[in-house]
C-alpha positions as a Markdown table, in Angstrom:
| # | Residue | x | y | z |
|---|---|---|---|---|
| 1 | Met | 17.3 | 11.7 | -10.0 |
| 2 | Gly | 13.7 | 11.5 | -8.3 |
| 3 | Leu | 11.6 | 8.7 | -7.6 |
| 4 | Asn | 11.7 | 5.8 | -10.2 |
| 5 | Lys | 8.1 | 5.5 | -10.5 |
| 6 | Glu | 8.0 | 2.1 | -12.2 |
| 7 | Thr | 10.0 | 0.7 | -9.3 |
| 8 | Ala | 7.7 | 2.2 | -6.8 |
| 9 | Ala | 4.7 | 1.1 | -8.6 |
| 10 | Arg | 5.9 | -2.4 | -8.6 |
| 11 | Leu | 6.6 | -2.3 | -4.9 |
| 12 | Ala | 3.2 | -0.9 | -4.2 |
| 13 | Asp | 1.4 | -3.5 | -6.6 |
| 14 | Ala | 3.4 | -6.3 | -4.8 |
| 15 | Arg | 2.2 | -5.2 | -1.4 |
| 16 | Leu | -1.3 | -4.8 | -2.6 |
| 17 | Ala | -1.1 | -8.4 | -3.9 |
| 18 | Glu | -0.1 | -9.6 | -0.5 |
| 19 | Trp | -3.4 | -8.3 | 0.8 |
| 20 | His | -5.4 | -10.0 | -1.9 |
| 21 | Arg | -4.5 | -13.3 | 0.1 |
| 22 | Val | -5.9 | -11.8 | 3.3 |
| 23 | Ser | -9.7 | -12.1 | 4.5 |
| 24 | Tyr | -12.1 | -9.2 | 5.2 |
| 25 | Gly | -11.8 | -9.8 | 8.9 |
| 26 | Glu | -7.9 | -9.6 | 8.7 |
| 27 | Trp | -8.2 | -6.5 | 6.9 |
| 28 | Arg | -10.5 | -5.1 | 9.6 |
| 29 | Ala | -8.1 | -5.8 | 12.3 |
| 30 | Leu | -5.7 | -3.8 | 10.5 |
| 31 | Leu | -7.6 | -0.5 | 11.0 |
| 32 | Asp | -5.7 | 2.3 | 12.5 |
| 33 | Asp | -2.3 | 0.3 | 12.0 |
| 34 | Lys | 0.6 | 1.1 | 9.9 |
| 35 | Asp | 3.2 | -1.1 | 8.3 |
| 36 | Ile | 6.4 | 0.6 | 7.5 |
| 37 | Arg | 9.0 | -1.3 | 5.6 |
| 38 | Gln | 12.5 | -0.3 | 4.1 |
| 39 | Ile | 12.9 | -2.3 | 0.8 |
| 40 | Val | 15.5 | -2.2 | -1.9 |
| 41 | Gly | 14.0 | -2.2 | -5.1 |
| 42 | Glu | 15.4 | -3.9 | -8.3 |
| 43 | Asp | 17.2 | -0.7 | -9.2 |
| 44 | Gly | 19.3 | -1.1 | -6.0 |
| 45 | Glu | 17.7 | 1.8 | -4.4 |
| 46 | Arg | 16.1 | 2.1 | -0.9 |
| 47 | Tyr | 12.3 | 2.6 | -0.7 |
| 48 | Thr | 10.0 | 3.1 | 2.4 |
| 49 | Val | 6.8 | 1.3 | 1.7 |
| 50 | Val | 3.9 | 2.4 | 4.1 |
| 51 | Ser | 0.9 | 0.7 | 4.1 |
| 52 | Tyr | -2.4 | 1.0 | 6.3 |
| 53 | Ala | -6.2 | 0.3 | 6.2 |
| 54 | Leu | -8.8 | 2.9 | 6.5 |
| 55 | Asp | -12.6 | 2.6 | 7.3 |
| 56 | Asp | -14.1 | 3.9 | 3.8 |
| 57 | Gly | -17.7 | 3.9 | 5.0 |
| 58 | Asp | -20.4 | 1.3 | 4.5 |
| 59 | Glu | -18.2 | -1.5 | 5.8 |
| 60 | Arg | -15.8 | -1.1 | 3.0 |
| 61 | Ile | -12.1 | -1.1 | 4.0 |
| 62 | Arg | -9.6 | 1.0 | 1.9 |
| 63 | Met | -6.1 | -0.4 | 1.9 |
| 64 | Val | -3.5 | 2.4 | 1.0 |
| 65 | Val | 0.3 | 1.9 | 0.0 |
| 66 | Ala | 2.6 | 4.8 | -0.1 |
| 67 | Val | 6.1 | 4.5 | -1.5 |
| 68 | Asp | 9.0 | 6.9 | -1.5 |
| 69 | Asp | 12.7 | 6.9 | -2.1 |
| 70 | Arg | 13.4 | 8.7 | 1.3 |
| 71 | Gly | 14.2 | 11.8 | -0.6 |
| 72 | Gly | 11.9 | 14.6 | -1.9 |
| 73 | Ser | 9.4 | 12.0 | -2.9 |
| 74 | Ala | 8.7 | 11.5 | 0.8 |
| 75 | Phe | 6.5 | 14.7 | 0.5 |
| 76 | Val | 4.6 | 13.4 | -2.5 |
| 77 | Pro | 5.0 | 9.5 | -2.4 |
| 78 | Leu | 3.6 | 7.4 | -5.1 |
| 79 | Val | 0.2 | 6.0 | -3.8 |
| 80 | Arg | -2.0 | 3.0 | -4.7 |
| 81 | Asp | -5.1 | 1.8 | -3.0 |
| 82 | Glu | -7.8 | -0.7 | -3.2 |
| 83 | Ile | -11.0 | -1.2 | -1.5 |
| 84 | Met | -12.4 | -4.4 | -0.1 |
| 85 | Met | -16.1 | -5.0 | 0.3 |
| 86 | Pro | -17.5 | -7.0 | 3.4 |
| 87 | Asp | -18.1 | -10.1 | 1.1 |
| 88 | Gly | -14.2 | -10.2 | 0.3 |
| 89 | Thr | -14.5 | -8.8 | -3.4 |
| 90 | Phe | -12.7 | -5.7 | -4.5 |
| 91 | Val | -14.2 | -2.6 | -6.0 |
| 92 | Glu | -13.0 | -2.3 | -9.5 |
């Protein structure tokens, strides 16, 4: 059947929304760390949601979320990311 991209996108966006409530200092503490979750989507399928923080240069932090359905999409997951500036604002 393949990855349900709508469900995967909602899971990724929900994870990024969690990070919108976290301070810049907390984002920095997440550098070089991965969070891996197994989540059942609203479609009843299991998804792997991997999130991590990267130093994006100039004190920016890039938060990345990759979602796959534990099948073929594990090789090409749906990816969403956001960048936080040191003042806590996000790059549009």
